[in-house]
C-alpha positions in Angstrom: 77.9 61.7 116.3 79.7 62.0 112.5 77.6 63.4 109.4 78.6 62.4 105.6 79.6 65.5 104.0 77.4 65.3 101.3 73.4 64.8 102.9 72.4 62.4 99.5 75.1 60.0 99.5 76.3 57.4 102.3 79.2 57.8 104.4 82.6 56.4 103.2 82.6 54.3 106.6 79.6 53.0 106.6 79.8 52.1 103.2 82.9 50.0 103.6 82.1 48.9 107.1 79.1 47.4 104.9 81.0 46.0 102.3 83.3 44.1 104.7 80.0 42.6 106.5 79.0 41.6 103.0 82.1 39.4 102.5 82.4 38.4 105.9 78.4 36.7 106.1 78.8 35.3 102.1 81.7 33.5 103.6 79.9 32.3 106.7 77.1 31.2 104.7 79.5 29.0 102.9 80.7 27.2 105.5 77.7 26.8 107.2 76.4 24.9 103.5 79.9 23.2 104.1 78.6 21.6 108.2 79.9 23.8 110.0 77.8 25.4 113.2 76.6 29.3 112.3 79.1 30.5 115.5 82.3 28.1 114.1 81.6 29.1 110.7 81.5 33.1 111.5 84.6 32.8 113.5 86.7 30.5 110.6 85.5 33.4 108.1 86.5 36.1 110.1 89.6 34.3 110.3 90.4 33.7 106.9 89.6 37.3 106.0 92.7 38.5 107.9 93.2 41.5 110.0 89.7 43.2 109.9 90.9 46.2 111.3 93.9 46.7 109.2 91.4 46.0 105.8 89.0 48.2 107.0 91.2 51.2 107.3 93.2 50.7 104.1 89.6 50.4 102.0 88.4 53.4 103.9 92.0 55.6 102.7 91.4 53.8 98.7 87.8 55.4 99.2 88.8 58.4 100.8 90.9 58.7 97.5 88.6 57.6 95.1 86.0 60.1 96.4 88.6 62.9 96.3 89.6 62.0 92.7 85.9 62.1 91.5 85.2 65.5 93.1 88.2 67.3 91.6 87.5 65.7 88.1 84.0 66.7 88.5 84.7 70.7 90.2 87.4 70.6 87.1 85.1 69.2 84.2 82.2 71.5 85.5 84.8 74.6 85.7 85.3 74.4 82.3 81.9 74.2 81.5 81.7 77.0 83.5 84.4 79.1 81.8 83.4 78.3 78.6 79.4 79.2 79.4 81.2 82.3 80.8 83.3 83.4 77.5 80.3 82.4 75.5 78.0 85.1 77.5 80.6 88.1 77.3 80.6 87.3 73.6 76.8 87.3 73.7 76.7 90.3 75.1 79.7 92.5 74.3 78.4 95.7 75.2 77.4 94.6 78.7 81.0 92.8 78.9 82.6 96.1 77.9 80.9 98.5 80.5 81.6 96.0 83.1 85.1 95.5 82.6 86.2 98.8 82.0 84.9 100.0 84.8 86.0 97.7 86.9 89.6 97.9 85.6 89.5 101.5 85.8 88.8 101.0 89.8 91.7 98.0 89.6 94.2 99.9 87.9 93.7 103.0 90.3 94.2 100.8 93.2 97.2 99.1 91.5 99.5 102.5 91.3 98.5 103.5 94.8 99.7 100.3 96.4 102.7 100.3 93.9 103.6 103.9 95.4 102.3 102.6 98.8 104.7 99.5 98.5 107.8 101.5 97.4 107.4 104.1 99.8 106.5 102.2 103.0 106.2 98.5 102.4 109.3 97.6 100.8 112.0 96.5 103.1 115.1 98.7 103.5 118.2 96.7 101.7 119.8 96.8 105.0 121.0 94.5 107.8 118.2 94.4 110.3 116.7 97.4 110.0 114.3 97.3 112.5 117.2 97.9 114.9 118.6 100.9 113.2 117.6 104.2 115.1 117.9 107.8 114.5 119.7 109.1 117.9 119.6 113.5 118.4 118.7 116.2 120.8 115.8 117.5 122.2 115.5 120.9 122.4 112.9 122.3 124.9 111.5 125.0 122.1 110.4 122.4 119.3 109.9 119.5 122.2 108.4 117.5 119.2 111.5 117.1 116.9 114.8 115.7 117.1 117.8 117.9 116.7 121.1 117.8 115.6 124.1 116.7 117.7 127.1 118.7 118.6 130.5 116.8 118.4 131.2 116.9 121.7 127.6 115.2 122.8 127.8 112.7 120.7 131.6 111.9 121.7 130.0 111.3 125.6 127.3 109.7 124.0 129.0 106.7 122.3 131.2 106.3 125.5 128.4 106.8 127.9 126.3 103.6 126.2 127.0 100.0 125.9 123.3 99.0 124.3 124.1 99.8 121.0 126.6 98.1 118.5 127.9 101.4 117.6 126.6 104.9 116.9 127.7 106.7 113.8 128.2 110.4 113.3 127.3 112.1 109.6 127.8 115.1 108.8 126.3 115.7 105.3 128.3 117.9 102.5 128.9 119.2 98.9 132.4 118.4 96.8 133.2 119.8 94.0 134.6 116.8 91.7 137.4 118.0 89.7 138.1 116.3 86.5 140.6 118.8 85.2 137.9 120.4 82.7 134.5 121.5 84.7 134.3 120.9 88.9 130.7 118.9 89.1 128.8 119.2 92.1 128.3 115.9 94.3 126.5 115.1 97.6 128.5 113.5 99.4 129.1 113.1 103.5 131.3 113.5 106.3 131.0 109.9 108.4 132.6 108.2 111.5 134.5 105.0 110.6 131.8 102.7 111.9 128.6 104.4 109.6 128.4 101.2 107.2 128.3 98.6 109.7 125.9 100.7 111.6 124.0 101.0 108.6 124.2 97.3 108.3 125.6 97.5 105.0 129.1 96.8 103.4 131.0 97.9 99.8 130.1 95.7 97.3 134.1 96.0 96.0 136.8 97.6 98.0 136.8 98.2 101.5 135.1 100.6 104.1 137.2 103.0 106.5 139.3 101.7 108.9 139.4 102.7 112.6 143.0 104.6 111.6 141.7 106.4 108.8 139.4 108.7 111.2 141.7 111.1 112.1 142.9 114.1 110.8 146.0 113.8 108.4 144.8 110.0 107.5 141.4 110.9 105.9 142.3 111.0 102.6 140.4 107.9 101.4 136.5 108.0 100.0 134.1 105.5 99.1 131.6 106.0 96.0 128.0 105.4 95.6 127.1 102.9 93.0 125.6 105.4 91.2 128.8 108.0 91.2 130.8 105.0 90.4 128.9 103.6 87.2 128.2 107.1 85.6 131.6 108.8 86.3 134.3 105.8 86.2 132.5 103.5 83.9 132.0 101.0 86.7 135.2 100.0 86.3 136.9 97.7 88.9 140.3 99.6 88.6 138.7 102.5 89.6 140.0 101.2 93.3 143.1 102.5 94.6 142.4 105.5 91.7 143.0 109.5 93.4 141.0 111.8 92.9 140.5 115.6 93.5 137.5 117.2 95.3 136.9 120.7 97.0 141.1 120.6 96.0 142.0 118.0 98.5 143.0 114.5 96.4 141.6 111.4 97.8 141.9 107.6 97.2 139.3 105.5 96.2 139.0 102.3 98.4 135.5 101.1 97.9 132.1 101.4 96.1 128.8 100.5 98.0 126.3 98.6 96.5 123.3 99.5 94.0 121.1 98.8 96.7 122.8 101.3 99.1 121.0 103.7 97.0 118.0 104.7 99.1 116.8 107.6 97.1 117.1 109.1 94.2 119.3 112.3 96.0 120.9 110.3 98.4 124.9 110.6 99.1 127.5 109.9 96.2 130.1 109.4 98.2 131.4 109.4 102.5 134.9 110.5 103.7 135.8 110.3 106.8 134.8 112.5 109.7 138.1 113.0 111.3 137.1 114.7 114.4 140.1 117.1 116.2 140.9 116.9 119.5 139.0 120.6 119.8 136.5 119.6 118.1 136.1 116.5 120.5 135.2 118.5 123.3 132.9 121.2 121.1 129.7 121.4 123.0 127.8 124.3 121.5 127.4 123.8 117.5 125.0 121.3 116.3 125.1 119.7 113.3 125.6 115.9 113.3 123.0 113.4 112.3 123.0 110.3 114.9 122.7 106.8 114.2 122.8 103.7 116.3 122.1 100.3 115.7 120.6 98.8 119.0 122.8 95.4 120.3 121.0 92.0 119.8 118.6 91.9 122.9 119.2 95.4 123.7 115.7 97.4 124.2 115.0 100.9 123.1 114.1 101.6 126.9 117.6 100.1 128.1 119.4 102.9 125.1 117.4 105.7 126.0 117.7 104.9 129.7 122.0 105.5 129.0 121.5 108.2 126.6 119.4 109.6 129.8 122.1 109.4 132.1 124.6 110.5 129.7 122.7 113.6 129.5 122.0 114.6 133.1 125.9 114.1 133.6 126.1 116.5 130.3 123.9 119.2 131.6 125.8 119.3 135.2 129.4 119.9 133.5 128.6 121.7 130.7 125.5 124.1 132.0 126.0 126.6 129.3 125.5 124.6 126.4 123.8 121.5 127.8 121.5 122.7 130.2 118.6 121.8 129.0 119.6 118.7 127.2 118.0 115.6 126.4 118.4 113.0 123.9 115.6 111.2 121.8 115.5 108.3 119.4 113.4 107.7 116.6 113.4 104.4 114.4 115.1 105.0 111.6 112.6 103.6 109.1 110.3 106.0 110.6 111.7 109.1 109.6 112.6 108.0 106.3 109.7 107.2 105.2 107.9 110.6 107.3 104.4 111.5 106.8 104.3 110.5 103.5 103.2 107.2 105.0 99.9 108.6 106.2 99.7 110.3 103.2 99.8 107.6 100.6 97.8 105.5 102.8 94.8 108.1 103.1 95.1 107.6 99.2 95.0 104.5 99.0 91.8 104.3 100.9 90.6 107.3 98.5 91.5 104.9 95.6 89.7 101.8 97.5 86.9 103.3 97.6 86.8 104.2 93.6 87.2 100.2 93.3 84.0 99.9 96.0 82.3 102.4 94.1 83.4 100.4 90.8 82.1 97.2 92.0 78.4 98.2 93.3 77.6 99.8 89.6 79.2 96.4 87.8 76.8 94.6 90.4 74.1 96.5 89.5 74.4 95.7 85.9 74.7 92.2 87.3 71.2 92.6 89.0 69.4 94.0 86.1 71.3 91.5 84.2 70.3 88.4 86.3 66.4 90.2 85.9 67.3 89.5 82.1 67.6 85.6 82.5 65.3 85.0 84.6 63.6 82.7 82.0 67.4 80.9 81.5 68.0 80.1 85.0 64.5 79.0 85.9 64.9 76.3 82.8 68.1 75.5 84.7 66.3 75.4 88.0 63.2 73.1 86.4 66.3 70.6 84.9 67.7 70.0 88.4 70.0 72.6 89.1 70.6 73.3 92.5 70.7 76.6 93.8 74.3 76.5 94.8 75.1 75.2 91.0 73.5 78.2 89.9 75.2 80.9 92.2 79.0 78.8 91.4 78.2 79.7 87.7 76.7 83.0 88.0 79.8 83.3 90.7 82.6 82.1 87.5 81.4 84.0 85.1 81.9 87.3 88.1 85.5 85.6 88.0 85.7 85.8 84.0 84.6 89.4 84.7 87.0 90.1 87.5 90.3 88.2 85.8 90.2 90.4 82.1 89.0 93.6 84.3 92.5 92.9 86.3 94.3 92.2 83.4 93.0 95.4 81.3 93.9 97.2 85.2 97.6 95.9 84.9 97.7 97.6 81.5 96.0 100.9 82.9 98.0 100.8 86.1 101.6 101.3 84.2 100.0 104.7 82.8 98.5 105.3 86.4 102.0 104.9 88.0 103.9 106.6 85.5 101.7 109.3 86.1 101.9 108.9 89.6 106.0 109.0 90.1 105.7 112.2 87.8 103.2 114.4 89.7 104.5 113.1 92.8 106.4 115.3 95.3 110.7 115.1 94.4 111.2 114.2 97.9 108.7 111.2 98.5 112.1 108.6 99.4 111.8 105.9 96.9 108.7 106.8 94.4 110.6 106.2 91.3 111.0 102.5 92.0 107.1 102.4 92.3 106.3 99.6 89.4 104.9 96.8 88.3 106.7 94.0 90.5 105.7 90.7 91.5 104.2 91.7 94.6 102.1 94.6 92.9 100.8 92.0 90.0 99.7 89.6 93.3 97.9 92.3 94.5 96.2 93.4 91.2 94.7 89.6 90.9 94.1 89.5 94.6 91.9 92.7 94.3 90.7 91.2 91.1 89.4 88.0 92.5 88.1 90.3 95.9 86.1 91.9 93.4 84.7 89.6 91.7 83.1 88.0 94.9 82.6 91.5 96.1 80.4 92.1 93.0 79.3 89.1 91.7 78.0 87.4 95.1 74.6 89.3 96.0 73.4 88.8 92.1 74.4 85.9 91.9 72.3 84.8 95.5 69.3 87.3 94.3 69.4 85.3 90.4 69.5 81.8 92.3 66.2 82.3 94.3 64.1 83.4 90.8 60.1 81.3 91.1 60.6 78.6 88.3 56.9 78.7 87.3 56.6 82.6 87.1 60.4 82.4 85.7 58.9 80.0 83.0 55.7 81.4 82.6 56.3 84.9 82.5 60.4 84.4 81.3 61.7 86.1 84.4 59.6 89.6 83.8 56.8 88.8 86.8 59.7 87.4 89.0 61.9 90.6 88.9 59.9 93.5 89.6 60.3 95.2 93.1 61.0 93.0 96.0 64.3 92.1 97.4 66.0 93.2 94.0 64.9 96.7 93.5 65.9 97.1 97.5 69.3 95.9 96.8 69.5 98.2 93.4 68.5 100.9 95.8 71.2 100.1 98.5 74.0 100.1 96.1 73.0 103.1 94.9 73.0 104.6 98.2 76.4 103.2 99.0 77.9 104.7 95.7 76.4 107.8 96.9 78.0 108.2 99.8 81.3 107.2 98.9 81.4 109.5 95.9 80.4 111.9 98.9 83.1 111.1 101.0 86.1 111.1 98.5 84.2 114.8 97.3 84.6 116.2 100.3 88.0 115.1 101.3 89.1 116.0 97.5 87.2 119.6 98.5 88.8 119.7 101.8 92.9 119.4 100.2 92.2 122.2 97.3 90.7 124.5 99.7 93.7 123.8 101.8 96.2 124.4 98.5 94.3 127.5 97.2 94.8 129.0 100.6 98.5 128.4 100.7 98.5 129.8 97.1 97.5 132.9 98.8 99.8 132.8 101.7 102.1 136.0 101.5 105.6 134.3 102.1 108.0 137.4 102.8 109.3 137.5 99.5 108.6 138.2 95.9 109.7 135.2 94.0 108.7 136.2 90.4 111.7 136.8 88.3 114.3 135.8 90.8 117.3 132.9 89.8 118.6 131.0 92.4 121.5 129.2 92.7 124.1 127.2 95.2 127.4 126.8 95.1 130.6 125.5 97.4 133.9 127.0 98.8 136.2 124.2 99.9 137.9 124.3 103.4 141.0 123.5 101.2 140.9 126.4 99.2 139.2 129.0 101.3 140.5 128.2 105.1 141.3 132.0 105.7 138.0 133.7 106.3 139.6 136.9 104.7 139.6 134.7 101.3 135.8 133.6 101.6 135.0 137.3 102.3 136.8 138.1 99.5 134.9 135.6 97.2 131.8 135.9 98.0 132.1 139.9 97.7 133.0 139.0 94.1 131.1 136.6 93.4 128.2 139.2 94.7 129.5 141.9 92.0 129.9 139.7 89.3 126.6 138.2 89.5 124.9 142.2 89.9 127.2 142.7 86.7 125.3 140.3 84.2 122.8 141.8 81.9 119.4 141.7 83.0 120.3 141.7 86.5 118.5 144.4 88.4 119.8 143.1 92.3 122.0 140.3 93.4 123.6 139.0 96.6 125.4 136.0 97.7 123.8 134.5 101.0 124.2 131.8 103.4 120.6 130.6 103.1 118.1 132.1 100.8 114.7 130.8 101.1 112.1 127.8 100.2 115.2 125.2 100.2 117.9 123.4 101.9 120.6 125.5 104.4 120.6 127.5 106.9 121.6 127.1 110.4 120.2 128.5 113.9 121.7 130.1 116.3 120.3 131.6 120.2 120.5 135.3 120.5 120.3 137.0 124.0 119.1 140.6 124.3 121.2 143.3 125.6 120.7 143.5 129.5 118.8 140.0 129.8 120.8 137.8 132.0 122.3 134.8 130.2 120.5 131.1 130.5 119.5 128.6 128.3 116.0 129.7 128.8 116.2 133.2 127.9 118.2 132.4 124.3 116.3 133.3 121.7 116.4 130.5 118.7 116.7 132.5 115.4 117.6 131.5 111.7 120.5 133.2 110.7 121.5 134.5 107.0 124.9 135.9 106.6 124.6 138.5 103.5 126.5 140.7 101.0 124.2 144.1 100.3 121.5 143.9 98.1 119.2 140.8 99.4 116.8 142.5 100.4 116.5 144.3 97.3 117.0 140.9 95.1 114.1 139.1 97.1 112.2 142.1 98.2 111.8 141.6 101.7 110.5 145.1 103.4 112.7 146.9 105.5 110.1 148.0 107.7 112.3 150.3 109.6 115.6 151.2 109.6 117.7 150.5 106.6 119.8 147.4 105.0 123.7 146.7 104.6 125.4 149.0 102.9 129.4 150.0 102.5 129.5 150.8 106.0 129.1 147.5 107.0 132.7 146.4 106.7 134.8 144.3 109.1 136.5 147.3 111.9 133.2 148.6 112.0 130.4 148.8 113.9 128.8 145.4 114.5 125.5 145.9 113.2 122.4 143.3 112.1 119.2 143.5 110.7 116.1 141.6 112.6 112.7 140.3 111.6 109.6 141.7 113.0 108.9 138.4 115.0 112.6 138.3 116.8 112.6 142.5 117.2 108.7 141.5 118.6 110.4 138.9 120.8 113.6 140.7 121.9 112.2 143.9 122.5 108.4 143.6 122.7 106.7 147.2 122.8 110.2 148.9 121.7 111.3 150.5 119.1 114.5 147.8 118.1 116.4 150.4 116.2 119.8 150.9 118.3 119.4 148.1 120.3 122.0 145.5 120.9 121.5 141.2 120.5 124.7 139.3 121.5 125.0 136.4 119.3 127.8 134.1 117.4 130.8 134.7 119.1 131.9 135.7 122.2 133.1 139.6 122.3 136.7 141.2 123.4 136.5 140.7 126.8 134.8 136.9 126.6 131.1 137.4 127.1 128.3 138.3 125.2 129.5 139.9 121.6 126.6 142.2 120.8 125.4 143.8 117.4 123.6 147.0 116.6 120.1 146.7 115.0 120.2 149.0 112.1 117.2 147.6 110.6 114.0 145.3 110.8 113.0 143.5 108.0 109.9 141.8 106.8 108.7 138.4 108.8 109.7 135.5 105.7 108.1 132.3 105.8 111.4 130.3 105.2 110.2 127.0 105.2 107.0 127.6 103.0 103.9 129.0 103.3 102.8 126.4 105.6 105.2 127.2 108.2 104.6 130.7 110.5 107.3 133.0 109.6 110.0 132.4 113.4 112.7 134.5 114.1 115.1 135.6 112.0 118.1 138.0 111.9 121.0 139.1 109.2 125.1 139.6 109.4 126.6 141.4 106.8 129.4 138.8 104.8 132.2 141.7 106.1 131.0 141.0 109.7 130.3 137.4 109.5 131.9 135.6 112.7 134.7 133.5 111.5 133.7 130.6 113.2 130.6 131.1 110.5 132.8 129.6 108.1 133.0 126.5 109.5 128.9 126.5 109.3 128.3 127.3 106.1 130.6 126.5 103.2 127.6 126.3 100.5 126.1 129.5 99.9 123.3 130.8 97.3 123.6 133.1 94.7 120.3 135.1 94.6 119.4 137.5 91.6 116.4 139.5 90.3 116.2 140.1 86.5 114.0 141.6 84.4 113.5 138.6 82.4 113.2 135.2 82.4 115.2 134.4 85.2 115.9 130.8 84.0 118.5 132.6 81.0 120.8 133.8 83.9 121.9 130.1 84.5 124.3 129.6 82.1 125.7 133.6 82.3 125.9 132.9 86.2 128.0 130.0 85.5 130.5 132.2 83.4 130.8 134.5 86.4 131.2 132.1 89.3 134.2 130.7 87.3 135.8 133.9 86.8 136.3 134.1 90.2 137.5 130.5 90.9 137.2 127.9 87.4 137.1 125.1 90.0 133.7 126.4 91.7 130.2 124.4 90.7 127.4 126.1 90.5 124.8 123.5 91.0 120.7 123.8 92.4 120.7 126.7 89.6 116.5 127.6 89.2 113.9 129.8 89.2 113.0 131.0 93.4 109.3 129.9 91.8 110.2 127.0 91.1 111.4 126.2 95.1 108.3 128.0 96.2 106.5 125.7 94.4 108.3 122.7 95.7 107.1 123.4 98.9 103.5 123.4 98.0 104.3 120.3 95.6 103.2 117.6 98.4 100.0 119.3 98.9 98.9 119.7 95.6 99.7 116.2 95.1 97.7 115.3 97.1 94.8 117.1 96.2 95.2 116.3 92.5 95.1 113.0 92.8 91.9 112.8 95.2 90.2 115.4 93.2 91.1 113.1 90.3 89.5 109.6 92.2 86.4 112.3 93.5 85.7 113.0 90.0 86.1 109.7 88.7 83.7 108.4 92.0 81.5 110.7 91.0 81.0 109.8 87.6 80.5 106.1 88.4 77.9 107.3 91.0 76.1 109.2 88.5 76.0 106.2 86.0 75.0 104.2 88.8 71.8 106.3 89.2 71.2 106.6 85.8 71.3 102.8 85.4 69.1 101.9 88.2 66.5 104.9 86.5 66.6 103.4 83.5 66.0 99.9 84.7 63.2 101.2 86.7 61.5 103.0 83.6 61.9 99.6 81.5 60.7 97.3 84.1 57.5 100.1 84.2 56.7 100.5 81.4 53.2 99.1 81.1 52.4 101.3 84.5 53.4 104.5 83.2 51.6 104.3 80.0 48.8 102.9 82.0 49.1 106.3 83.8 49.5 108.4 80.5 46.6 107.2 79.0 44.4 108.1 82.1 45.9 111.9 81.7 48.9 111.9 83.7 51.5 114.6 82.3 54.8 114.2 81.0 55.6 116.7 83.9 54.2 114.2 86.4 55.6 111.4 84.8 58.9 113.0 85.0 58.6 113.9 89.0 57.4 110.6 89.6 60.8 108.8 87.8 63.2 111.3 89.5 61.0 110.7 93.0 62.2 107.1 92.6 66.0 108.4 92.5 65.5 110.9 95.2 65.0 108.1 97.8 68.4 106.4 97.5 70.5 110.2 96.6 68.7 111.2 100.1 69.5 108.7 101.9 73.3 108.3 100.6 73.6 111.6 100.8 73.3 111.3 104.6 75.4 108.6 105.0 78.4 109.9 102.8 78.0 113.2 105.3 78.1 111.2 108.2 81.1 109.2 107.1 82.5 112.5 105.9 82.7 113.9 109.0 83.9 111.0 111.1 86.6 110.5 108.5 88.2 113.7 107.8 90.2 113.0 110.8 92.5 111.2 108.7 94.0 114.3 106.8 92.9 117.3 109.2 97.3 117.3 109.4 96.9 117.9 105.7 94.9 120.8 106.2 96.1 124.7 105.9 93.6 127.4 107.3 90.5 125.3 106.6 88.3 123.2 109.7 88.2 119.8 108.8 84.0 120.5 109.4 84.3 122.9 106.9 80.3 123.6 105.7 81.5 125.3 102.7 82.9 122.3 101.6 80.3 120.1 102.6 77.9 122.5 100.9 79.3 122.6 97.6 80.0 119.4 97.4 76.6 118.0 98.5 75.2 120.4 95.8 77.0 119.0 93.5 76.3 115.8 94.1 72.3 116.5 94.8 73.2 118.2 90.9 74.5 115.3 89.4 72.2 113.0 90.7 68.7 114.5 89.7 70.6 115.2 86.0 71.2 111.2 85.7 67.7 110.6 86.3 66.4 113.0 84.6 67.7 111.6 80.9 65.5 108.7 82.0 62.8 110.5 83.1 62.5 112.5 80.4 62.4 108.9 77.7 59.7 107.9 80.2 57.6 110.8 79.4 57.9 110.6 75.6 56.8 106.8 75.9 53.3 106.5 73.8 50.6 105.1 75.3 49.4 102.6 72.9 53.6 101.2 72.7 53.8 101.2 75.9 50.7 99.8 77.1 50.9 96.8 74.4 55.0 95.8 75.5 53.9 93.3 78.1 
């Protein structure tokens, strides 16, 4: 059985049937009056009327159209009236409107800003062809099972030949180039890539072309593809740049293509690409692991099929080359996942946190609307008495909420512009695409959506509550008596409970991250970064092919830097700390049989003498490098405490020997004698525990080291501001070789700060959100208690008249606030302990259930709650009993 949409109106079908029946009945009567029999008259009337079914359908369609038009016209007219009335209400009560709009705008603006960052970093599609099929392929090391490691050239070549599930595998070796324009050399970030790289990545040059297969071989590799950023900046975005010759790191290259601007995936992505051009000897080299490998799945192929093929290749390599690949396995991860990294989780946590602030703001505005609904009790009672139904009143009140939400969203978008700029400025420099955050169409649509959602969220409950006003009581008492106690007060208390719980959740998360950041700041990294200047430079292979020339240049650069005014110690090293670069080698203590599982994977630094003094890394046993450690002399090394404990547990390591890095004279291990033990260094930052490390003097570095390392660090300890050494260091470098470019020049303290940037960013933002939430919760408590006092003015006057002391009135009013505050605290503690799992991976040396943080947060929240309720409590205690009794 079907029913009419509107119970007080007849069904359209019934209306049409009755109208048609009436017409047939009237024609039948007319024919009967002319002398026809009743049955024949009705049959003739129906025949003359025509196809009754078709007429009925036509009339019903017309009726539906008429009703739709009338409903639409009525709705638009009423909506116009409701919006006009809402505007008058906001104009009539500017204080209320301003507080409500500003409160919501703060929440909407902050939420929009964080969503903008989430969209730019996580949600925005990568400008690559079908990025879901793009994978990163790496080696899985037994010592680091959770990480992908770089791939050796031999393993890459065999994997490419032994798989069919990929459209292609591409190898990448990131490198620095000295771009020479005839005056000042400039360092640019580039990459050596295999010919299939651009096809695998899913992007084509905007102008020109990519590499041919024939150019990916030694002797034919003098071509370069530029990034759009470098083309626009260095070549004036000239199309004629295609075919021009440029000199990079002493080698001439011909520009053959320019990639589109969309391929500049991040602000520090590569500036150019040249062919990697493996030699035949490199293609059978399985020991050195330095390639990043990308693979694109074929259409219809699955990651499981590709993994099975890679497993088969690894199994074969483990048998054919057990020395280098005895524990080899391959693994894959989606490119988008590696591109974003753990920032997906971090940003989503921040988005959830700012969403909590928006919920607190909505609860605050809902409380304001409840109080305003009580004051409008007489108005709503009059509307009801004049025939307005409950849903008509609800619609009117929701329209007013919608107007508030729209105004808040507009102001929130303006605030979001400032918030986004703040997020980008405070954000860590390595967050991919964070600089692309802005007010695009998607973000504006999100702001509109949360404005509408907030309108419904904060407006629905007050509207429903106000629409239930008792008509007689509202007309008689102006709405006052009808609004005391009952559901309305319970709803206001529930909103305060929600605000307190959400604020505690925010503050607890912020407190954990702040304590974690403090713990990181207090970690001894093993170096003294204060007063240390650092910079990097690259020795081009074309100019420094001979190892002796590399050693000579590094020694001279170290000497020139040491001689600079204000420098107390300086050195050159293949790696400093807290920055990019470096490498690892497997070490074998003397007397331990060779097996891959017996190798100790350790970080290597090749340094000139003076490195330990410049970095103030203590030599806890033995000595540092000096002039005795030269080519042809006793091969020596300095090891870290962690390496000494692993290699020679419980023994004195001085004088012991470790094999590493190059074959010995007999083709076996090349052993080096330990002459010193250095303190452990947290090279990757305070959050990463120190691992095994060792140091080799530049003069005794293996010949192969100069194929591993082409970019070096200058470290110099100054007795003044280390930043002032930038220009003198450039001059010192130019005195050795004017074609060398100094880059990434900054104090070591800045590098250390960079490793802490992410933890500080999260802690700072969450702390700001927690403070905003706390202030909103305090204002909510203040509003509820102030409303309580205004509604019980007469009762308080009676109490005072009967002898109640001001102190007892204060206790009464504050006690009224303690109930919701206590319940909200209990709920917030339970929610905080459960939700802290989301940030447990971001904590350092702090438990996710840390009782100290929880106690401080609860204490602060209770203190703020009591303070917020004390103001209206004191006002109540100061009431004049006579005036209070006359207030009603």
